[in-house]
FIVEX-895951 format. One record per residue: residue number from 1; x, y, z of N, C-alpha, C in turn. Coordinates in steps of 0.001 Angstrom, whole numbers. Atoms other than C-alpha are relative to their C-alpha. Layout:
// residues N
+-----+---------+---------+---------+---------+---------+---------+---------+---------+---------+
:  nr :     n.u :     n.v :     n.w :    ca.u :    ca.v :    ca.w :     c.u :     c.v :     c.w :
+-----+---------+---------+---------+---------+---------+---------+---------+---------+---------+
: NUM :       X :       Y :       Z :       X :       Y :       Z :       X :       Y :       Z :
...
+-----+---------+---------+---------+---------+---------+---------+---------+---------+---------+
This chain:
// residues 104
+-----+---------+---------+---------+---------+---------+---------+---------+---------+---------+
:  nr :     n.u :     n.v :     n.w :    ca.u :    ca.v :    ca.w :     c.u :     c.v :     c.w :
+-----+---------+---------+---------+---------+---------+---------+---------+---------+---------+
:   1 :    -223 :     989 :    -766 :   84993 :   94304 :   79749 :    1015 :     239 :    1037 :
:   2 :   -1200 :      85 :   -1016 :   86861 :   94220 :   83169 :     403 :   -1163 :     323 :
:   3 :    -326 :    1295 :    -444 :   88986 :   91420 :   84425 :     746 :     212 :    1227 :
:   4 :    -369 :       9 :   -1279 :   89500 :   91046 :   88146 :    1223 :   -1273 :     301 :
:   5 :    -999 :     825 :    -242 :   92860 :   89244 :   89260 :    -258 :    -134 :    1711 :
:   6 :      99 :     129 :   -1425 :   92885 :   87758 :   92816 :     829 :   -1239 :     512 :
:   7 :    -604 :    1065 :    -516 :   94636 :   85607 :   95218 :    -100 :     424 :    1444 :
:   8 :     -69 :    -170 :   -1558 :   94748 :   85064 :   99055 :     859 :    1045 :     547 :
:   9 :   -1160 :    -649 :    -450 :   97939 :   87091 :   99548 :    -178 :    1445 :    -145 :
:  10 :     164 :   -1265 :     641 :   96811 :   90272 :   97884 :   -1441 :     733 :    -332 :
:  11 :    1229 :    -790 :     520 :   93865 :   92951 :   97208 :    -363 :    -542 :   -1446 :
:  12 :     279 :     438 :    1284 :   92029 :   91944 :   94220 :     484 :    1285 :   -1107 :
:  13 :    -534 :    -829 :    1024 :   93246 :   93927 :   90951 :   -1011 :     -14 :   -1115 :
:  14 :     853 :     197 :    1121 :   90821 :   95079 :   88300 :     634 :     977 :   -1067 :
:  15 :    -568 :    -368 :    1185 :   92015 :   96004 :   84737 :   -1110 :     218 :   -1153 :
:  16 :     673 :    -124 :    1302 :   90305 :   97050 :   81473 :     393 :   -1314 :    -548 :
:  17 :    -246 :    1183 :     623 :   89961 :   93827 :   79443 :    1166 :    -132 :   -1025 :
:  18 :   -1162 :      81 :     891 :   92431 :   94707 :   76694 :    1328 :      71 :     572 :
:  19 :   -1288 :      21 :    -748 :   95194 :   95555 :   79244 :     171 :   -1268 :     770 :
:  20 :    -150 :    1315 :    -478 :   94476 :   92331 :   81110 :     245 :    -952 :    -716 :
:  21 :    -415 :    1038 :    1072 :   94691 :   90342 :   77955 :    1300 :     -23 :    -305 :
:  22 :   -1314 :     -11 :     466 :   97973 :   91720 :   77026 :     881 :    -501 :    1152 :
:  23 :    -638 :     342 :   -1158 :   99206 :   91013 :   80626 :     -75 :   -1329 :     -27 :
:  24 :    -138 :    1551 :      35 :   98255 :   87343 :   80242 :     716 :    -386 :   -1035 :
:  25 :    -894 :     627 :    1006 :   99952 :   86978 :   77105 :    1453 :     113 :     102 :
:  26 :   -1460 :    -343 :    -267 :  103032 :   88613 :   78504 :     440 :   -1035 :    1086 :
:  27 :    -429 :     831 :    -761 :  102885 :   86015 :   81221 :     -45 :   -1629 :    -509 :
:  28 :    -258 :    1333 :     776 :  102678 :   83148 :   78700 :   -1284 :    -766 :     278 :
:  29 :    1316 :     507 :    -278 :   98811 :   82459 :   79327 :    -837 :     436 :   -1084 :
:  30 :     769 :    -195 :    1108 :   96042 :   82095 :   76936 :    -915 :    1331 :     530 :
:  31 :     878 :   -1218 :    -437 :   93424 :   85155 :   77036 :   -1452 :    -634 :     425 :
:  32 :    1191 :     627 :    -589 :   90779 :   82749 :   78475 :    -304 :     615 :    1241 :
:  33 :     674 :    -554 :   -1099 :   88505 :   84395 :   81105 :   -1463 :    -758 :     495 :
:  34 :   -1107 :      -1 :   -1123 :   88182 :   83011 :   83673 :    1100 :    -837 :    -195 :
:  35 :   -1156 :     967 :      89 :   91357 :   81386 :   84425 :     667 :     174 :    1228 :
:  36 :    -746 :     459 :   -1167 :   94016 :   80481 :   86937 :    1436 :    -336 :    -300 :
:  37 :   -1461 :     623 :      93 :   97602 :   79808 :   87573 :     261 :    -501 :    1522 :
:  38 :    -115 :     663 :   -1179 :   98411 :   77460 :   90139 :    1270 :     412 :     752 :
:  39 :    -949 :    -479 :    -897 :  100801 :   78362 :   93032 :    1509 :    -263 :    -390 :
:  40 :   -1250 :     274 :     207 :  103807 :   76606 :   91794 :     367 :     448 :   -1453 :
:  41 :    -350 :    -712 :    1224 :  103458 :   78212 :   88337 :      99 :    1473 :     -16 :
:  42 :      62 :   -1519 :    -312 :  103169 :   81849 :   89647 :    1374 :     599 :    -119 :
:  43 :   -1520 :    -599 :     111 :  107060 :   82449 :   89903 :     487 :     220 :   -1477 :
:  44 :    -433 :     189 :    1453 :  107651 :   81446 :   86193 :    -934 :    1171 :    -869 :
:  45 :     965 :   -1000 :     672 :  104542 :   83821 :   85064 :     535 :    1232 :     358 :
:  46 :    -388 :   -1291 :    -270 :  105678 :   86636 :   87141 :    1556 :     412 :    -686 :
:  47 :   -1392 :    -143 :     906 :  109362 :   86389 :   85477 :    -110 :     202 :   -1228 :
:  48 :     191 :    -221 :    1560 :  107973 :   86017 :   82097 :    -589 :    1622 :    -203 :
:  49 :     641 :   -1209 :       7 :  105959 :   89298 :   82921 :     971 :    1059 :     112 :
:  50 :    -957 :    -983 :    -337 :  108835 :   91159 :   84422 :     907 :      41 :   -1328 :
:  51 :   -1069 :    -321 :    1148 :  111025 :   90235 :   81310 :    -599 :     708 :   -1075 :
:  52 :     545 :    -486 :    1118 :  108489 :   91176 :   78888 :     -60 :    1587 :     229 :
:  53 :     -37 :   -1565 :    -135 :  108008 :   94571 :   80513 :    1344 :     737 :       8 :
:  54 :   -1265 :    -800 :    -160 :  111625 :   95321 :   80940 :     577 :       6 :   -1623 :
:  55 :    -313 :    -211 :    1379 :  112049 :   94736 :   77153 :    -552 :    1190 :    -634 :
:  56 :     645 :   -1328 :     716 :  109368 :   97563 :   76396 :      71 :     919 :    1035 :
:  57 :    -291 :   -1186 :   -1086 :  110489 :   99901 :   79320 :    -164 :    1340 :    -532 :
:  58 :     233 :   -1240 :     453 :  109075 :  103339 :   78576 :    -993 :     281 :   -1254 :
:  59 :     944 :     -56 :    1204 :  106834 :  102330 :   75649 :   -1378 :     225 :     583 :
:  60 :    1156 :    -275 :    -400 :  103566 :  104000 :   75895 :   -1385 :   -1078 :    -394 :
:  61 :    1073 :     869 :     222 :  100287 :  102035 :   75819 :    -358 :     573 :   -1332 :
:  62 :     686 :    -144 :    1182 :   98754 :  101674 :   72367 :   -1135 :     991 :      98 :
:  63 :    1219 :    -942 :     303 :   96293 :  104388 :   71194 :   -1392 :    -740 :     171 :
:  64 :    1487 :     525 :    -281 :   92534 :  103744 :   72330 :     131 :   -1044 :    1180 :
:  65 :    -211 :     993 :   -1056 :   93764 :  101480 :   75451 :    -625 :     626 :    1398 :
:  66 :     653 :    -432 :    -965 :   91198 :  102646 :   77831 :    -231 :    1462 :     191 :
:  67 :    -131 :   -1501 :      62 :   91269 :  106295 :   77016 :   -1184 :     477 :    -554 :
:  68 :    1163 :    -354 :     560 :   88027 :  108240 :   76500 :      29 :     818 :   -1255 :
:  69 :    -242 :    -764 :    1125 :   87334 :  109970 :   73347 :     149 :    1655 :     137 :
:  70 :    -194 :   -1319 :    -202 :   86754 :  113266 :   74804 :    1086 :     475 :     994 :
:  71 :   -1154 :    -558 :    -908 :   89818 :  113594 :   77076 :     943 :     554 :    -684 :
:  72 :   -1040 :    -912 :     607 :   92619 :  116116 :   76353 :    1058 :   -1047 :    -420 :
:  73 :   -1007 :     632 :     580 :   95277 :  114838 :   74202 :    1392 :     598 :     786 :
:  74 :    -927 :    -634 :    -640 :   97512 :  116922 :   76609 :     738 :   -1062 :     998 :
:  75 :    -425 :    1025 :   -1129 :   97912 :  113973 :   79035 :    1106 :    -838 :    -419 :
:  76 :   -1046 :     914 :     555 :  101008 :  111815 :   78747 :    -662 :   -1326 :    -177 :
:  77 :     792 :    1199 :    -118 :   99982 :  108141 :   77830 :     912 :    -752 :    1098 :
:  78 :    -519 :     707 :   -1102 :  100532 :  105576 :   80505 :     565 :   -1283 :    -538 :
:  79 :    -625 :    1070 :     582 :  103101 :  102916 :   79721 :    -435 :   -1197 :     695 :
:  80 :     380 :    1192 :    -378 :  102244 :   99287 :   80003 :     625 :    -283 :    1290 :
:  81 :    -743 :     409 :   -1001 :  104911 :   98830 :   82482 :    -583 :     580 :    1298 :
:  82 :     699 :    -889 :   -1229 :  103209 :  101553 :   84901 :   -1351 :    -880 :     317 :
:  83 :    1397 :     484 :    -225 :   99682 :   99726 :   84237 :     153 :   -1591 :     732 :
:  84 :    -440 :    1465 :    -427 :  101444 :   96154 :   85216 :     400 :     144 :    1501 :
:  85 :    -402 :     180 :   -1430 :  102666 :   97395 :   88681 :    -684 :    -745 :    1051 :
:  86 :     940 :     496 :   -1020 :   99568 :   96357 :   90599 :      88 :   -1585 :     -64 :
:  87 :    -204 :    1420 :     528 :   99804 :   92979 :   88807 :    1328 :    -735 :     556 :
:  88 :   -1374 :     580 :    -398 :  103330 :   92467 :   89361 :     107 :     -74 :    1719 :
:  89 :    -215 :     187 :   -1411 :  102893 :   93267 :   93207 :    -966 :   -1119 :     291 :
:  90 :     920 :     981 :    -237 :   99935 :   90675 :   93274 :     632 :   -1163 :     -14 :
:  91 :    -683 :    1137 :     130 :  101925 :   88051 :   91632 :    1309 :    -335 :    1093 :
:  92 :   -1072 :    -303 :    -688 :  104934 :   88966 :   93787 :    -514 :    -805 :    1553 :
:  93 :     605 :     511 :   -1137 :  102752 :   88364 :   96938 :    -622 :   -1386 :     -32 :
:  94 :     308 :    1474 :     131 :  101411 :   85112 :   95663 :     911 :    -958 :      52 :
:  95 :   -1206 :     948 :      26 :  104734 :   83643 :   94905 :     603 :    -222 :    1335 :
:  96 :    -573 :      23 :   -1325 :  105924 :   84605 :   98261 :    -772 :    -855 :    1065 :
:  97 :     880 :     852 :   -1129 :  102940 :   82930 :  100187 :    -642 :   -1361 :    -622 :
:  98 :     217 :    1186 :     569 :  102619 :   80116 :   97643 :   -1616 :    -406 :    -200 :
:  99 :    1630 :       9 :      97 :   98823 :   80637 :   96715 :    -206 :     153 :   -1523 :
: 100 :     288 :      60 :    1341 :   97049 :   80167 :   93366 :    -538 :    1623 :    -242 :
: 101 :     343 :   -1308 :     408 :   96199 :   83347 :   91313 :   -1229 :    -299 :   -1041 :
: 102 :    1147 :     -28 :     969 :   92575 :   83617 :   89517 :    -403 :    1168 :    -488 :
: 103 :     614 :   -1348 :     551 :   90965 :   86004 :   87272 :   -1379 :    -337 :    -675 :
: 104 :    1506 :      59 :     434 :   87378 :   86498 :   86220 :    -337 :    1293 :    -600 :
+-----+---------+---------+---------+---------+---------+---------+---------+---------+---------+
């Protein structure tokens, strides 16, 4: 499953479902797809996400999170903080321009 986050202030962001669900939890929202955050709630969701990511800085993503079975294990794992960067940018733009964020 893929989840696409969108708002009027930024380009759409598409993530694998397991990563997107984790991001939603870190923002303090349910894992319901589709869903939305009202413009006035975006700054709080952004701060929750940034705080959670700061607490786990450098922690690699769990095994099996979007990685194909036949890939080389020589590749370093991508941390959740790095995977979250596009979403953080989307939320920052949405907070700046006071617009709703939706996902489907």
